[in-house]
N, C-alpha and C positions, 0 to 999 in steps of 0.2 A: 630543765634544771639538771645540774650535775648530780650524780649518784655517789653516795659513799660506798667504797668497795673494800675497805679494810683499814687496819692501823699499821703504819710503817714502824712506829716506835712510840714508847712512853718515856717521858722525861721526869726524873725524880731529882729533887734537890736533896743533897746530903751534906754533912759537915766536912768530911775529908774524903777525897777521891780514893786514895790508896786503902784507907780503912773500909770504905764502902765496897770496893772491889774484893777485898779479902773477906768481908762479911758474906757477900753473895756467893763467892766461890766456896765458902765453907758449907753452904747449903745445897748448891746446885753445881752440876757438871757444866762448866762454861768453857768451851773449847777456845774461844778467841775473845780478846779484849783489845779494842783500839783506843788510843789516847789522843786527845787534842790538847796539847800542852798539859798543864798541871791542874786544869779546872774542869775537864770533861773526860769521861770514859764511856765507851760504848760496849755493852755486853751482848755478844752475838747470840741470836736465837734462830739461826738458819736464814730465813728471808725477812726477819724482823730483828729489832734490837731494843734494849733498854738504854737510854741515855742518862748517865749520872752527871750531875752538875754540882759543883761545890758552892757553898755559900748559904745553906739553909739557915734561916733565922726564925721562922715561925715555930709555933708549938706543934704538937702532934696532930695528925689528921683525925677527925672524929668519924665521919661517915664517908668522906671522900676516899676512894680506893681504886685499885685496878686489879684485874684478875690475871694471874700467871697460869698459863697452861703447861702442864707437866705430863710426862709419860707414866708417872707412878706417884699418885697423891699420897698414898700411905708411906712411901719411902720418905717423902718430905716431912710428914708428921713425925716419923722416927728421927730424922735429922734435927728437927726443931727440938724435940724432947732431949736428944743427946747433947745439944748445945745449950740447954737450959732456957730456951726461948719459949715464952708463954704464948699459947694461942688465945685469941680473943673472940668474943661473939658466940652465939649459940648454934648457928647454922653454918655448915661448911668448915673449911680450914682457913682461918684468918690469923695473921700475925703482923706485928709492927717491926720494922727495921730499927736500928738504933737512933735514927733521926725522926722517928714518928710516922713514917710513911706506912699506910695500912695496905697490906697485900692479901688478896684472896687467892687461894690455890685451888685450881680445878683440874681434873684429870681429862686429858685429850679424848679418852675413850668414851666419856660421858657427855660431851657437849657437841653442838653442831659445827663449831669452828673446825675447818679442815685444811690441812696443808696438802699441796700437790704431791703426788707420789714421788716425783724426782727430788723434791725438797726433803721429804721424810727419809728417802734413801741416802741422800747426801749427809743427813744428820745421824745416820746409823740407826734409824728407827723404821726401816722398811716393813717390819712385821706388825707395827702398831695398828690395831684394828678398832673401829668404833663398836660400842655396845649397841644393842638393839634400840634402846631408848633414844640414843643420839641419831641413829639411822632413821627412826620414825620421825624425829623433828625435821630432818633433811627432806624426807619424802613428803611430809605435810606441806613444805614450802616449794616442792617441785625441784629440789636441788640434789636429787640422788643420781 
């Protein structure tokens, strides 16, 4: 059987592409955004991306969410507070975008997810190192 090897992208439905790009850029340093007409935008994350698609009509997500990996989780917490964006849930750093998408923010240093050294370098994150707990998770799986 084929094996899952990663996630290329996550697609989010939003109300308006330009507003969504502006929202995400107000919270995160996004170096590149590619557009496909006026209904799609792709937020670059090195070797992955978030696809934004216009036309969301559903209400907010309750438990369905995805995790964004960042280089500094506490900096995101500060950006959210500065923008007046409320965090939700008791564990971790979770928030909703204006269209009801639920996002969970995790710090790269704390999780087993690993980018190749050349990708980190290309993103200007060459010195970003895993913490011992994340390294232990990788060792436990034989992935160190």
